[in-house]
N, CA and C atoms of all chains as a GROMACS GRO file, in nm:
protein
  612
    1UNK      N    1  18.705   5.804  -2.900
    1UNK     CA    2  18.739   5.762  -3.037
    1UNK      C    3  18.822   5.885  -3.002
    2UNK      N    4  18.980   5.882  -3.124
    2UNK     CA    5  19.049   6.039  -3.069
    2UNK      C    6  18.992   6.121  -3.118
    3UNK      N    7  19.078   6.290  -3.126
    3UNK     CA    8  19.020   6.344  -3.146
    3UNK      C    9  19.107   6.366  -3.312
    4UNK      N   10  19.014   6.408  -3.402
    4UNK     CA   11  19.013   6.389  -3.492
    4UNK      C   12  19.134   6.533  -3.492
    5UNK      N   13  19.287   6.534  -3.574
    5UNK     CA   14  19.372   6.603  -3.634
    5UNK      C   15  19.330   6.759  -3.636
    6UNK      N   16  19.262   6.765  -3.750
    6UNK     CA   17  19.208   6.911  -3.783
    6UNK      C   18  19.151   6.993  -3.706
    7UNK      N   19  19.049   6.886  -3.564
    7UNK     CA   20  19.014   6.971  -3.459
    7UNK      C   21  19.099   6.996  -3.403
    8UNK      N   22  19.215   6.932  -3.382
    8UNK     CA   23  19.318   6.965  -3.231
    8UNK      C   24  19.408   7.076  -3.323
    9UNK      N   25  19.461   7.085  -3.461
    9UNK     CA   26  19.528   7.154  -3.455
    9UNK      C   27  19.402   7.341  -3.505
   10UNK      N   28  19.289   7.292  -3.523
   10UNK     CA   29  19.189   7.439  -3.519
   10UNK      C   30  19.228   7.497  -3.355
   11UNK      N   31  19.211   7.402  -3.298
   11UNK     CA   32  19.171   7.453  -3.148
   11UNK      C   33  19.372   7.534  -3.119
   12UNK      N   34  19.470   7.415  -3.148
   12UNK     CA   35  19.593   7.542  -3.175
   12UNK      C   36  19.607   7.657  -3.251
   13UNK      N   37  19.574   7.661  -3.308
   13UNK     CA   38  19.550   7.770  -3.380
   13UNK      C   39  19.472   7.905  -3.357
   14UNK      N   40  19.346   7.887  -3.305
   14UNK     CA   41  19.322   7.974  -3.211
   14UNK      C   42  19.298   7.977  -3.103
   15UNK      N   43  19.387   7.889  -3.040
   15UNK     CA   44  19.471   7.913  -2.890
   15UNK      C   45  19.554   8.044  -2.894
   16UNK      N   46  19.641   8.005  -3.004
   16UNK     CA   47  19.759   8.094  -3.041
   16UNK      C   48  19.715   8.245  -3.051
   17UNK      N   49  19.588   8.211  -3.195
   17UNK     CA   50  19.504   8.366  -3.221
   17UNK      C   51  19.485   8.429  -3.139
   18UNK      N   52  19.449   8.369  -3.007
   18UNK     CA   53  19.337   8.450  -2.897
   18UNK      C   54  19.386   8.509  -2.798
   19UNK      N   55  19.527   8.446  -2.800
   19UNK     CA   56  19.672   8.464  -2.676
   19UNK      C   57  19.708   8.609  -2.735
   20UNK      N   58  19.755   8.562  -2.850
   20UNK     CA   59  19.799   8.726  -2.919
   20UNK      C   60  19.725   8.854  -2.917
   21UNK      N   61  19.606   8.789  -2.912
   21UNK     CA   62  19.467   8.881  -2.930
   21UNK      C   63  19.522   8.945  -2.771
   22UNK      N   64  19.456   8.875  -2.682
   22UNK     CA   65  19.465   8.899  -2.557
   22UNK      C   66  19.588   9.009  -2.525
   23UNK      N   67  19.690   9.000  -2.518
   23UNK     CA   68  19.812   9.006  -2.569
   23UNK      C   69  19.813   9.130  -2.538
   24UNK      N   70  19.783   9.198  -2.659
   24UNK     CA   71  19.786   9.218  -2.786
   24UNK      C   72  19.701   9.396  -2.716
   25UNK      N   73  19.628   9.330  -2.651
   25UNK     CA   74  19.475   9.409  -2.667
   25UNK      C   75  19.520   9.508  -2.539
   26UNK      N   76  19.572   9.421  -2.430
   26UNK     CA   77  19.588   9.471  -2.294
   26UNK      C   78  19.757   9.504  -2.311
   27UNK      N   79  19.811   9.519  -2.369
   27UNK     CA   80  19.925   9.571  -2.364
   27UNK      C   81  19.923   9.719  -2.441
   28UNK      N   82  19.837   9.679  -2.561
   28UNK     CA   83  19.859   9.841  -2.636
   28UNK      C   84  19.758   9.906  -2.605
   29UNK      N   85  19.678   9.887  -2.525
   29UNK     CA   86  19.582   9.938  -2.432
   29UNK      C   87  19.682  10.005  -2.334
   30UNK      N   88  19.736   9.956  -2.275
   30UNK     CA   89  19.840   9.991  -2.110
   30UNK      C   90  19.947  10.123  -2.207
   31UNK      N   91  19.972  10.094  -2.286
   31UNK     CA   92  20.057  10.124  -2.314
   31UNK      C   93  20.056  10.278  -2.419
   32UNK      N   94  19.912  10.301  -2.491
   32UNK     CA   95  19.869  10.402  -2.536
   32UNK      C   96  19.835  10.496  -2.453
   33UNK      N   97  19.707  10.402  -2.318
   33UNK     CA   98  19.668  10.506  -2.253
   33UNK      C   99  19.838  10.598  -2.154
   34UNK      N  100  19.884  10.531  -2.099
   34UNK     CA  101  19.992  10.610  -1.989
   34UNK      C  102  20.120  10.681  -2.193
   35UNK      N  103  20.098  10.661  -2.320
   35UNK     CA  104  20.169  10.721  -2.402
   35UNK      C  105  20.287  10.716  -2.413
   36UNK      N  106  20.319  10.578  -2.389
   36UNK     CA  107  20.467  10.536  -2.384
   36UNK      C  108  20.531  10.511  -2.579
   37UNK      N  109  20.403  10.502  -2.663
   37UNK     CA  110  20.465  10.496  -2.744
   37UNK      C  111  20.389  10.560  -2.866
   38UNK      N  112  20.457  10.594  -2.982
   38UNK     CA  113  20.410  10.658  -3.075
   38UNK      C  114  20.520  10.646  -3.246
   39UNK      N  115  20.435  10.680  -3.327
   39UNK     CA  116  20.474  10.686  -3.496
   39UNK      C  117  20.453  10.510  -3.453
   40UNK      N  118  20.592  10.475  -3.561
   40UNK     CA  119  20.564  10.301  -3.640
   40UNK      C  120  20.516  10.204  -3.526
   41UNK      N  121  20.577  10.245  -3.415
   41UNK     CA  122  20.526  10.101  -3.257
   41UNK      C  123  20.372  10.110  -3.273
   42UNK      N  124  20.341  10.235  -3.269
   42UNK     CA  125  20.198  10.266  -3.216
   42UNK      C  126  20.110  10.227  -3.366
   43UNK      N  127  20.144  10.207  -3.467
   43UNK     CA  128  20.088  10.172  -3.581
   43UNK      C  129  20.110  10.031  -3.549
   44UNK      N  130  20.229   9.961  -3.508
   44UNK     CA  131  20.242   9.791  -3.532
   44UNK      C  132  20.115   9.741  -3.355
   45UNK      N  133  20.110   9.841  -3.273
   45UNK     CA  134  20.002   9.806  -3.164
   45UNK      C  135  19.901   9.767  -3.209
   46UNK      N  136  19.838   9.902  -3.308
   46UNK     CA  137  19.684   9.897  -3.322
   46UNK      C  138  19.706   9.797  -3.430
   47UNK      N  139  19.764   9.751  -3.482
   47UNK     CA  140  19.735   9.645  -3.600
   47UNK      C  141  19.742   9.510  -3.509
   48UNK      N  142  19.848   9.497  -3.439
   48UNK     CA  143  19.814   9.371  -3.384
   48UNK      C  144  19.684   9.275  -3.368
   49UNK      N  145  19.638   9.368  -3.284
   49UNK     CA  146  19.534   9.286  -3.222
   49UNK      C  147  19.397   9.261  -3.290
   50UNK      N  148  19.391   9.357  -3.438
   50UNK     CA  149  19.348   9.317  -3.568
   50UNK      C  150  19.374   9.187  -3.647
   51UNK      N  151  19.518   9.219  -3.696
   51UNK     CA  152  19.520   9.091  -3.715
   51UNK      C  153  19.548   8.974  -3.652
   52UNK      N  154  19.578   8.970  -3.527
   52UNK     CA  155  19.561   8.840  -3.433
   52UNK      C  156  19.379   8.764  -3.516
   53UNK      N  157  19.296   8.856  -3.442
   53UNK     CA  158  19.158   8.809  -3.494
   53UNK      C  159  19.145   8.736  -3.674
   54UNK      N  160  19.246   8.800  -3.739
   54UNK     CA  161  19.264   8.736  -3.877
   54UNK      C  162  19.341   8.638  -3.869
   55UNK      N  163  19.378   8.601  -3.784
   55UNK     CA  164  19.487   8.470  -3.741
   55UNK      C  165  19.253   8.394  -3.711
   56UNK      N  166  19.228   8.426  -3.626
   56UNK     CA  167  19.129   8.292  -3.601
   56UNK      C  168  19.040   8.288  -3.724
   57UNK      N  169  18.992   8.386  -3.827
   57UNK     CA  170  18.946   8.354  -3.967
   57UNK      C  171  19.017   8.205  -4.004
   58UNK      N  172  19.179   8.251  -4.031
   58UNK     CA  173  19.230   8.159  -4.101
   58UNK      C  174  19.241   8.014  -4.033
   59UNK      N  175  19.229   8.013  -3.898
   59UNK     CA  176  19.208   7.856  -3.820
   59UNK      C  177  19.078   7.833  -3.854
   60UNK      N  178  18.994   7.900  -3.862
   60UNK     CA  179  18.886   7.841  -3.945
   60UNK      C  180  18.826   7.813  -4.082
   61UNK      N  181  18.883   7.906  -4.184
   61UNK     CA  182  18.920   7.831  -4.320
   61UNK      C  183  19.026   7.715  -4.296
   62UNK      N  184  19.130   7.716  -4.263
   62UNK     CA  185  19.177   7.598  -4.240
   62UNK      C  186  19.096   7.481  -4.224
   63UNK      N  187  19.045   7.481  -4.069
   63UNK     CA  188  18.909   7.372  -4.042
   63UNK      C  189  18.865   7.305  -4.215
   64UNK      N  190  18.832   7.415  -4.223
   64UNK     CA  191  18.740   7.369  -4.369
   64UNK      C  192  18.801   7.321  -4.518
   65UNK      N  193  18.943   7.361  -4.490
   65UNK     CA  194  19.003   7.273  -4.572
   65UNK      C  195  19.059   7.147  -4.573
   66UNK      N  196  19.076   7.142  -4.410
   66UNK     CA  197  19.157   7.022  -4.382
   66UNK      C  198  19.093   6.876  -4.353
   67UNK      N  199  18.895   6.970  -4.317
   67UNK     CA  200  18.894   6.833  -4.263
   67UNK      C  201  18.805   6.738  -4.419
   68UNK      N  202  18.819   6.628  -4.426
   68UNK     CA  203  18.804   6.541  -4.496
   68UNK      C  204  18.663   6.484  -4.510
   69UNK      N  205  18.605   6.500  -4.438
   69UNK     CA  206  18.495   6.400  -4.440
   69UNK      C  207  18.338   6.495  -4.451
   70UNK      N  208  18.319   6.482  -4.589
   70UNK     CA  209  18.234   6.599  -4.650
   70UNK      C  210  18.101   6.627  -4.603
   71UNK      N  211  18.049   6.558  -4.510
   71UNK     CA  212  17.925   6.610  -4.430
   71UNK      C  213  17.990   6.738  -4.335
   72UNK      N  214  18.043   6.676  -4.265
   72UNK     CA  215  18.151   6.784  -4.152
   72UNK      C  216  18.218   6.924  -4.196
   73UNK      N  217  18.214   6.874  -4.324
   73UNK     CA  218  18.294   6.990  -4.372
   73UNK      C  219  18.181   7.101  -4.467
   74UNK      N  220  18.071   7.010  -4.467
   74UNK     CA  221  17.930   7.070  -4.522
   74UNK      C  222  17.892   7.194  -4.367
   75UNK      N  223  17.866   7.089  -4.296
   75UNK     CA  224  17.803   7.248  -4.146
   75UNK      C  225  17.924   7.273  -4.108
   76UNK      N  226  18.073   7.242  -4.163
   76UNK     CA  227  18.117   7.364  -4.153
   76UNK      C  228  18.103   7.520  -4.245
   77UNK      N  229  18.096   7.491  -4.373
   77UNK     CA  230  17.973   7.611  -4.456
   77UNK      C  231  17.896   7.618  -4.382
   78UNK      N  232  17.797   7.561  -4.426
   78UNK     CA  233  17.715   7.647  -4.372
   78UNK      C  234  17.692   7.685  -4.238
   79UNK      N  235  17.788   7.723  -4.141
   79UNK     CA  236  17.815   7.781  -4.009
   79UNK      C  237  17.865   7.930  -4.057
   80UNK      N  238  17.985   7.893  -4.138
   80UNK     CA  239  18.049   8.030  -4.217
   80UNK      C  240  17.966   8.144  -4.309
   81UNK      N  241  17.865   8.039  -4.342
   81UNK     CA  242  17.723   8.100  -4.395
   81UNK      C  243  17.630   8.202  -4.327
   82UNK      N  244  17.623   8.116  -4.234
   82UNK     CA  245  17.539   8.140  -4.129
   82UNK      C  246  17.603   8.322  -4.088
   83UNK      N  247  17.700   8.297  -4.013
   83UNK     CA  248  17.805   8.378  -3.990
   83UNK      C  249  17.781   8.484  -4.077
   84UNK      N  250  17.815   8.494  -4.166
   84UNK     CA  251  17.823   8.646  -4.335
   84UNK      C  252  17.731   8.684  -4.317
   85UNK      N  253  17.669   8.602  -4.302
   85UNK     CA  254  17.518   8.676  -4.329
   85UNK      C  255  17.479   8.746  -4.217
   86UNK      N  256  17.490   8.692  -4.136
   86UNK     CA  257  17.439   8.822  -3.977
   86UNK      C  258  17.526   8.907  -3.944
   87UNK      N  259  17.634   8.924  -3.956
   87UNK     CA  260  17.746   9.003  -3.979
   87UNK      C  261  17.757   9.096  -4.101
   88UNK      N  262  17.729   9.142  -4.224
   88UNK     CA  263  17.714   9.168  -4.313
   88UNK      C  264  17.570   9.292  -4.321
   89UNK      N  265  17.467   9.174  -4.279
   89UNK     CA  266  17.346   9.181  -4.224
   89UNK      C  267  17.338   9.318  -4.135
   90UNK      N  268  17.432   9.322  -4.039
   90UNK     CA  269  17.443   9.413  -3.934
   90UNK      C  270  17.488   9.528  -3.984
   91UNK      N  271  17.583   9.517  -4.008
   91UNK     CA  272  17.655   9.567  -4.052
   91UNK      C  273  17.609   9.719  -4.124
   92UNK      N  274  17.559   9.647  -4.282
   92UNK     CA  275  17.464   9.708  -4.417
   92UNK      C  276  17.396   9.796  -4.315
   93UNK      N  277  17.306   9.733  -4.249
   93UNK     CA  278  17.179   9.807  -4.189
   93UNK      C  279  17.234   9.899  -4.095
   94UNK      N  280  17.337   9.879  -3.963
   94UNK     CA  281  17.363   9.976  -3.916
   94UNK      C  282  17.440  10.097  -3.952
   95UNK      N  283  17.506  10.092  -4.042
   95UNK     CA  284  17.605  10.148  -4.156
   95UNK      C  285  17.539  10.295  -4.168
   96UNK      N  286  17.348  10.270  -4.271
   96UNK     CA  287  17.336  10.322  -4.318
   96UNK      C  288  17.194  10.415  -4.159
   97UNK      N  289  17.209  10.355  -4.040
   97UNK     CA  290  17.132  10.376  -3.980
   97UNK      C  291  17.246  10.534  -3.913
   98UNK      N  292  17.328  10.518  -3.887
   98UNK     CA  293  17.463  10.566  -3.916
   98UNK      C  294  17.475  10.676  -3.989
   99UNK      N  295  17.436  10.683  -4.172
   99UNK     CA  296  17.488  10.737  -4.219
   99UNK      C  297  17.334  10.848  -4.199
  100UNK      N  298  17.205  10.797  -4.120
  100UNK     CA  299  17.125  10.926  -4.098
  100UNK      C  300  17.092  11.014  -4.012
  101UNK      N  301  17.245  10.950  -3.857
  101UNK     CA  302  17.260  10.993  -3.836
  101UNK      C  303  17.145  10.972  -3.693
  102UNK      N  304  17.096  10.810  -3.689
  102UNK     CA  305  17.014  10.756  -3.644
  102UNK      C  306  17.049  10.628  -3.504
  103UNK      N  307  17.182  10.608  -3.531
  103UNK     CA  308  17.226  10.519  -3.468
  103UNK      C  309  17.368  10.598  -3.431
  104UNK      N  310  17.430  10.566  -3.276
  104UNK     CA  311  17.560  10.639  -3.278
  104UNK      C  312  17.680  10.497  -3.329
  105UNK      N  313  17.826  10.595  -3.383
  105UNK     CA  314  17.894  10.502  -3.439
  105UNK      C  315  17.914  10.402  -3.368
  106UNK      N  316  17.967  10.246  -3.435
  106UNK     CA  317  17.979  10.109  -3.392
  106UNK      C  318  18.140  10.109  -3.427
  107UNK      N  319  18.206  10.112  -3.379
  107UNK     CA  320  18.330  10.114  -3.410
  107UNK      C  321  18.367   9.940  -3.523
  108UNK      N  322  18.465   9.896  -3.618
  108UNK     CA  323  18.394   9.832  -3.702
  108UNK      C  324  18.435   9.704  -3.648
  109UNK      N  325  18.549   9.691  -3.516
  109UNK     CA  326  18.552   9.596  -3.472
  109UNK      C  327  18.435   9.431  -3.425
  110UNK      N  328  18.336   9.516  -3.402
  110UNK     CA  329  18.212   9.476  -3.375
  110UNK      C  330  18.177   9.378  -3.468
  111UNK      N  331  18.189   9.413  -3.617
  111UNK     CA  332  18.103   9.340  -3.679
  111UNK      C  333  18.176   9.167  -3.748
  112UNK      N  334  18.336   9.173  -3.691
  112UNK     CA  335  18.390   9.048  -3.619
  112UNK      C  336  18.299   9.024  -3.527
  113UNK      N  337  18.328   9.045  -3.418
  113UNK     CA  338  18.219   8.991  -3.298
  113UNK      C  339  18.117   8.915  -3.378
  114UNK      N  340  18.051   9.007  -3.431
  114UNK     CA  341  17.904   8.947  -3.446
  114UNK      C  342  17.870   8.852  -3.526
  115UNK      N  343  18.036   8.846  -3.616
  115UNK     CA  344  18.090   8.726  -3.738
  115UNK      C  345  18.094   8.574  -3.597
  116UNK      N  346  18.142   8.572  -3.555
  116UNK     CA  347  18.127   8.468  -3.428
  116UNK      C  348  18.050   8.411  -3.382
  117UNK      N  349  17.963   8.546  -3.380
  117UNK     CA  350  17.836   8.552  -3.239
  117UNK      C  351  17.718   8.415  -3.396
  118UNK      N  352  17.747   8.486  -3.490
  118UNK     CA  353  17.667   8.451  -3.623
  118UNK      C  354  17.716   8.229  -3.632
  119UNK      N  355  17.838   8.253  -3.638
  119UNK     CA  356  17.928   8.119  -3.652
  119UNK      C  357  17.850   8.071  -3.526
  120UNK      N  358  17.845   8.058  -3.371
  120UNK     CA  359  17.832   7.970  -3.278
  120UNK      C  360  17.661   7.964  -3.313
  121UNK      N  361  17.561   8.067  -3.382
  121UNK     CA  362  17.425   8.043  -3.425
  121UNK      C  363  17.452   7.952  -3.557
  122UNK      N  364  17.479   7.940  -3.594
  122UNK     CA  365  17.508   7.847  -3.721
  122UNK      C  366  17.528   7.705  -3.668
  123UNK      N  367  17.623   7.627  -3.567
  123UNK     CA  368  17.615   7.553  -3.496
  123UNK      C  369  17.507   7.464  -3.487
  124UNK      N  370  17.429   7.607  -3.399
  124UNK     CA  371  17.286   7.567  -3.291
  124UNK      C  372  17.205   7.496  -3.420
  125UNK      N  373  17.183   7.645  -3.527
  125UNK     CA  374  17.102   7.608  -3.644
  125UNK      C  375  17.132   7.464  -3.733
  126UNK      N  376  17.223   7.414  -3.722
  126UNK     CA  377  17.293   7.268  -3.783
  126UNK      C  378  17.241   7.165  -3.699
  127UNK      N  379  17.223   7.203  -3.548
  127UNK     CA  380  17.213   7.062  -3.474
  127UNK      C  381  17.071   7.052  -3.501
  128UNK      N  382  16.993   7.203  -3.431
  128UNK     CA  383  16.812   7.156  -3.511
  128UNK      C  384  16.810   7.081  -3.636
  129UNK      N  385  16.884   7.184  -3.762
  129UNK     CA  386  16.810   7.075  -3.816
  129UNK      C  387  16.872   6.992  -3.903
  130UNK      N  388  16.952   6.959  -3.865
  130UNK     CA  389  17.059   6.811  -3.921
  130UNK      C  390  17.095   6.773  -3.815
  131UNK      N  391  17.087   6.747  -3.701
  131UNK     CA  392  17.075   6.695  -3.578
  131UNK      C  393  17.203   6.686  -3.462
  132UNK      N  394  17.298   6.782  -3.593
  132UNK     CA  395  17.452   6.774  -3.527
  132UNK      C  396  17.498   6.919  -3.524
  133UNK      N  397  17.538   6.945  -3.449
  133UNK     CA  398  17.687   7.070  -3.502
  133UNK      C  399  17.826   7.038  -3.575
  134UNK      N  400  17.887   6.906  -3.588
  134UNK     CA  401  17.992   6.883  -3.663
  134UNK      C  402  18.073   6.804  -3.507
  135UNK      N  403  18.217   6.856  -3.530
  135UNK     CA  404  18.263   6.768  -3.489
  135UNK      C  405  18.275   6.871  -3.328
  136UNK      N  406  18.261   6.967  -3.305
  136UNK     CA  407  18.273   7.064  -3.228
  136UNK      C  408  18.311   7.211  -3.269
  137UNK      N  409  18.310   7.337  -3.318
  137UNK     CA  410  18.327   7.446  -3.322
  137UNK      C  411  18.175   7.492  -3.329
  138UNK      N  412  16.697   6.189  -5.118
  138UNK     CA  413  16.709   6.036  -5.229
  138UNK      C  414  16.672   5.974  -5.103
  139UNK      N  415  16.628   5.862  -5.103
  139UNK     CA  416  16.576   5.731  -5.071
  139UNK      C  417  16.696   5.680  -5.065
  140UNK      N  418  16.716   5.596  -4.933
  140UNK     CA  419  16.848   5.473  -4.961
  140UNK      C  420  16.850   5.388  -4.870
  141UNK      N  421  16.891   5.266  -4.854
  141UNK     CA  422  16.874   5.159  -4.764
  141UNK      C  423  16.977   5.116  -4.700
  142UNK      N  424  17.064   5.209  -4.649
  142UNK     CA  425  17.162   5.228  -4.577
  142UNK      C  426  17.116   5.140  -4.432
  143UNK      N  427  17.078   5.167  -4.334
  143UNK     CA  428  16.997   5.108  -4.238
  143UNK      C  429  16.968   4.983  -4.209
  144UNK      N  430  16.906   4.935  -4.368
  144UNK     CA  431  16.887   4.793  -4.327
  144UNK      C  432  16.957   4.726  -4.392
  145UNK      N  433  17.054   4.745  -4.510
  145UNK     CA  434  17.205   4.731  -4.538
  145UNK      C  435  17.309   4.639  -4.404
  146UNK      N  436  17.319   4.771  -4.311
  146UNK     CA  437  17.402   4.763  -4.224
  146UNK      C  438  17.342   4.705  -4.130
  147UNK      N  439  17.199   4.657  -4.074
  147UNK     CA  440  17.162   4.598  -3.982
  147UNK      C  441  17.146   4.459  -4.004
  148UNK      N  442  17.171   4.413  -4.126
  148UNK     CA  443  17.185   4.257  -4.203
  148UNK      C  444  17.287   4.240  -4.168
  149UNK      N  445  17.407   4.329  -4.160
  149UNK     CA  446  17.545   4.290  -4.132
  149UNK      C  447  17.568   4.284  -4.008
  150UNK      N  448  17.490   4.382  -3.920
  150UNK     CA  449  17.494   4.388  -3.777
  150UNK      C  450  17.594   4.487  -3.755
  151UNK      N  451  17.613   4.558  -3.834
  151UNK     CA  452  17.702   4.661  -3.819
  151UNK      C  453  17.618   4.754  -3.754
  152UNK      N  454  17.700   4.840  -3.665
  152UNK     CA  455  17.662   4.944  -3.558
  152UNK      C  456  17.691   5.101  -3.708
  153UNK      N  457  17.664   5.177  -3.688
  153UNK     CA  458  17.630   5.371  -3.739
  153UNK      C  459  17.815   5.348  -3.708
  154UNK      N  460  17.872   5.313  -3.621
  154UNK     CA  461  18.073   5.347  -3.593
  154UNK      C  462  18.137   5.293  -3.720
  155UNK      N  463  18.087   5.159  -3.659
  155UNK     CA  464  18.126   5.040  -3.770
  155UNK      C  465  18.157   5.063  -3.934
  156UNK      N  466  18.018   5.089  -3.927
  156UNK     CA  467  17.996   5.162  -4.100
  156UNK      C  468  18.096   5.263  -4.154
  157UNK      N  469  18.094   5.357  -4.023
  157UNK     CA  470  18.144   5.451  -4.062
  157UNK      C  471  18.310   5.455  -4.054
  158UNK      N  472  18.386   5.359  -4.016
  158UNK     CA  473  18.522   5.312  -3.991
  158UNK      C  474  18.516   5.287  -4.109
  159UNK      N  475  18.459   5.174  -4.159
  159UNK     CA  476  18.474   5.127  -4.298
  159UNK      C  477  18.499   5.233  -4.425
  160UNK      N  478  18.418   5.307  -4.403
  160UNK     CA  479  18.394   5.443  -4.508
  160UNK      C  480  18.473   5.585  -4.464
  161UNK      N  481  18.581   5.579  -4.394
  161UNK     CA  482  18.671   5.688  -4.333
  161UNK      C  483  18.548   5.824  -4.309
  162UNK      N  484  18.454   5.803  -4.262
  162UNK     CA  485  18.415   5.877  -4.230
  162UNK      C  486  18.344   5.888  -4.127
  163UNK      N  487  18.251   6.016  -4.040
  163UNK     CA  488  18.236   6.029  -3.855
  163UNK      C  489  18.080   5.984  -3.860
  164UNK      N  490  18.125   5.886  -3.759
  164UNK     CA  491  17.941   5.830  -3.738
  164UNK      C  492  17.824   5.906  -3.775
  165UNK      N  493  17.895   6.060  -3.746
  165UNK     CA  494  17.752   6.169  -3.807
  165UNK      C  495  17.643   6.140  -3.932
  166UNK      N  496  17.788   6.148  -3.997
  166UNK     CA  497  17.788   6.139  -4.192
  166UNK      C  498  17.718   6.052  -4.200
  167UNK      N  499  17.705   5.900  -4.100
  167UNK     CA  500  17.645   5.784  -4.136
  167UNK      C  501  17.551   5.837  -4.102
  168UNK      N  502  17.492   5.861  -3.953
  168UNK     CA  503  17.378   5.880  -3.942
  168UNK      C  504  17.255   6.020  -4.050
  169UNK      N  505  17.347   6.105  -4.102
  169UNK     CA  506  17.279   6.231  -4.159
  169UNK      C  507  17.244   6.144  -4.277
  170UNK      N  508  17.335   6.035  -4.371
  170UNK     CA  509  17.262   5.984  -4.466
  170UNK      C  510  17.184   5.858  -4.461
  171UNK      N  511  17.144   5.800  -4.359
  171UNK     CA  512  17.101   5.699  -4.294
  171UNK      C  513  16.935   5.749  -4.316
  172UNK      N  514  16.953   5.850  -4.221
  172UNK     CA  515  16.817   5.975  -4.160
  172UNK      C  516  16.793   6.059  -4.304
  173UNK      N  517  16.817   6.072  -4.411
  173UNK     CA  518  16.759   6.131  -4.532
  173UNK      C  519  16.822   6.245  -4.502
  174UNK      N  520  16.908   6.344  -4.404
  174UNK     CA  521  16.894   6.470  -4.407
  174UNK      C  522  17.068   6.501  -4.509
  175UNK      N  523  17.148   6.403  -4.547
  175UNK     CA  524  17.226   6.465  -4.620
  175UNK      C  525  17.186   6.353  -4.771
  176UNK      N  526  17.217   6.395  -4.851
  176UNK     CA  527  17.335   6.306  -5.025
  176UNK      C  528  17.440   6.259  -5.007
  177UNK      N  529  17.552   6.228  -5.001
  177UNK     CA  530  17.646   6.200  -5.004
  177UNK      C  531  17.671   6.231  -5.152
  178UNK      N  532  17.821   6.236  -5.146
  178UNK     CA  533  17.882   6.292  -5.319
  178UNK      C  534  17.884   6.121  -5.374
  179UNK      N  535  17.904   6.169  -5.475
  179UNK     CA  536  17.904   6.094  -5.619
  179UNK      C  537  18.052   5.968  -5.540
  180UNK      N  538  18.104   6.026  -5.492
  180UNK     CA  539  18.295   5.928  -5.524
  180UNK      C  540  18.205   5.893  -5.360
  181UNK      N  541  18.160   5.905  -5.236
  181UNK     CA  542  18.138   5.854  -5.115
  181UNK      C  543  18.026   5.764  -5.144
  182UNK      N  544  17.964   5.764  -5.268
  182UNK     CA  545  17.830   5.694  -5.260
  182UNK      C  546  17.884   5.572  -5.352
  183UNK      N  547  18.012   5.575  -5.412
  183UNK     CA  548  18.056   5.474  -5.456
  183UNK      C  549  18.114   5.388  -5.343
  184UNK      N  550  18.154   5.464  -5.219
  184UNK     CA  551  18.279   5.431  -5.166
  184UNK      C  552  18.128   5.338  -5.082
  185UNK      N  553  18.032   5.359  -5.054
  185UNK     CA  554  17.894   5.293  -4.962
  185UNK      C  555  17.898   5.156  -5.078
  186UNK      N  556  17.872   5.156  -5.226
  186UNK     CA  557  17.849   5.060  -5.278
  186UNK      C  558  17.953   5.024  -5.262
  187UNK      N  559  18.074   4.992  -5.301
  187UNK     CA  560  18.179   4.881  -5.229
  187UNK      C  561  18.184   4.812  -5.172
  188UNK      N  562  18.127   4.936  -5.017
  188UNK     CA  563  18.186   4.813  -4.860
  188UNK      C  564  18.072   4.736  -4.851
  189UNK      N  565  17.964   4.757  -4.935
  189UNK     CA  566  17.818   4.690  -4.895
  189UNK      C  567  17.820   4.597  -5.009
  190UNK      N  568  17.905   4.622  -5.105
  190UNK     CA  569  17.931   4.496  -5.246
  190UNK      C  570  17.767   4.495  -5.310
  191UNK      N  571  17.717   4.672  -5.368
  191UNK     CA  572  17.592   4.604  -5.430
  191UNK      C  573  17.640   4.790  -5.514
  192UNK      N  574  17.542   4.702  -5.616
  192UNK     CA  575  17.537   4.897  -5.687
  192UNK      C  576  17.488   5.010  -5.624
  193UNK      N  577  17.524   5.111  -5.670
  193UNK     CA  578  17.501   5.211  -5.609
  193UNK      C  579  17.315   5.208  -5.637
  194UNK      N  580  17.273   5.230  -5.722
  194UNK     CA  581  17.123   5.231  -5.769
  194UNK      C  582  17.056   5.123  -5.682
  195UNK      N  583  17.088   5.025  -5.608
  195UNK     CA  584  17.052   4.939  -5.493
  195UNK      C  585  17.052   4.969  -5.349
  196UNK      N  586  17.145   5.084  -5.353
  196UNK     CA  587  17.152   5.093  -5.209
  196UNK      C  588  17.056   5.254  -5.252
  197UNK      N  589  17.064   5.326  -5.330
  197UNK     CA  590  17.011   5.482  -5.346
  197UNK      C  591  16.911   5.463  -5.474
  198UNK      N  592  16.819   5.511  -5.466
  198UNK     CA  593  16.710   5.582  -5.545
  198UNK      C  594  16.620   5.690  -5.517
  199UNK      N  595  16.606   5.788  -5.607
  199UNK     CA  596  16.485   5.902  -5.613
  199UNK      C  597  16.396   5.911  -5.533
  200UNK      N  598  16.385   6.000  -5.432
  200UNK     CA  599  16.264   6.009  -5.330
  200UNK      C  600  16.334   6.092  -5.219
  201UNK      N  601  16.210   6.094  -5.149
  201UNK     CA  602  16.266   6.166  -5.009
  201UNK      C  603  16.254   6.132  -4.871
  202UNK      N  604  16.242   6.008  -4.884
  202UNK     CA  605  16.228   5.951  -4.693
  202UNK      C  606  16.336   5.835  -4.693
  203UNK      N  607  16.420   5.813  -4.635
  203UNK     CA  608  16.566   5.664  -4.604
  203UNK      C  609  16.437   5.554  -4.592
  204UNK      N  610  16.514   5.452  -4.686
  204UNK     CA  611  16.440   5.328  -4.622
  204UNK      C  612  16.401   5.278  -4.534
   0.00000   0.00000   0.00000
């Protein structure tokens, strides 16, 4: 069976986002550690990895929009809900722990990583409860 | 919701993939509907009825188990 087009587009978008993310992170870290950039370029270097991850969220959003099969779309929406509940819950609880000085500070970008972990867990829950995790992510 | 999808499909000698192709959905969708794990939307239920040439109420009825 041919690979569905929305999935193919999802992988292209995700691949571009992740490539930009890795390149921006490596280059930015090097340039900052060697004090080679400052001012507006430093701002650009600092924004780029985060915006690249936003591209990954965009890829997932577009996958939901472009998936015409209603059952597969529901699986994706469930994954997004599991991811959001996990990430927002962890961020909220950890934030209060930090506030009461019971936990160390965690950089905010880790909540995006928690979201992607939740997205993966959502696929696993889909498989357990509905017998399939969908076409792939 | 209970449904007769598996029976109707078997009567015609269709595989899940055959029915999925006729409905323009994934095989996973057909399997999920047949096993009662997913209730189709009204537009998809109408498509299913058209493919089998039967009214919706002859394929789906209230209940928790697939037929």
